[in-house]
C-alpha positions, -999 to 999 in steps of 0.1 A, spaced: -146 400 65 -116 378 59 -92 377 29 -106 343 21 -140 360 12 -124 388 -9 -135 395 -45 -107 389 -70 -91 420 -83 -104 444 -57 -80 462 -34 -87 460 3 -70 475 34 -57 450 60 -76 458 93 -61 432 116 -43 399 118 -65 376 138 -41 349 150 -27 340 183 5 326 168 32 353 171 54 335 144 25 338 120 21 375 127 58 382 123 58 362 91 30 382 76 47 414 88 79 404 70 58 401 38 45 436 43 10 424 54 0 445 84 -27 468 95 -33 497 71 -16 481 41 -34 475 8 -38 439 -4 -54 425 -35 -65 389 -42 -53 380 -77 -70 345 -77 -85 319 -55 -69 285 -59 -76 252 -42 -62 254 -7 -56 292 -7 -52 323 -28 -27 344 -46 -23 379 -32 -4 411 -41 12 430 -13 31 460 -23 49 450 -55 51 412 -48 28 382 -52 24 355 -26 5 322 -25 -11 319 9 -32 290 23 -68 292 34 -60 293 71 -37 322 66 -63 340 44 -89 336 71 -66 351 97 -63 384 77 -92 407 84 -100 433 57 
């Protein structure tokens, strides 16, 4: 299941980042989004979603949300 399909307000654990682009993976890693970390979708918005990772909130686009396996 990808982050794009997540239920709002429920905490999930990141299983994997399914992207071939190493820049994308390192960007997500810099946000604290990597395997084993908890992540919560706060809201789905047009073109993406708002997520909480650790103590921060980020707006990520749909393609990025689909690359995050939970």
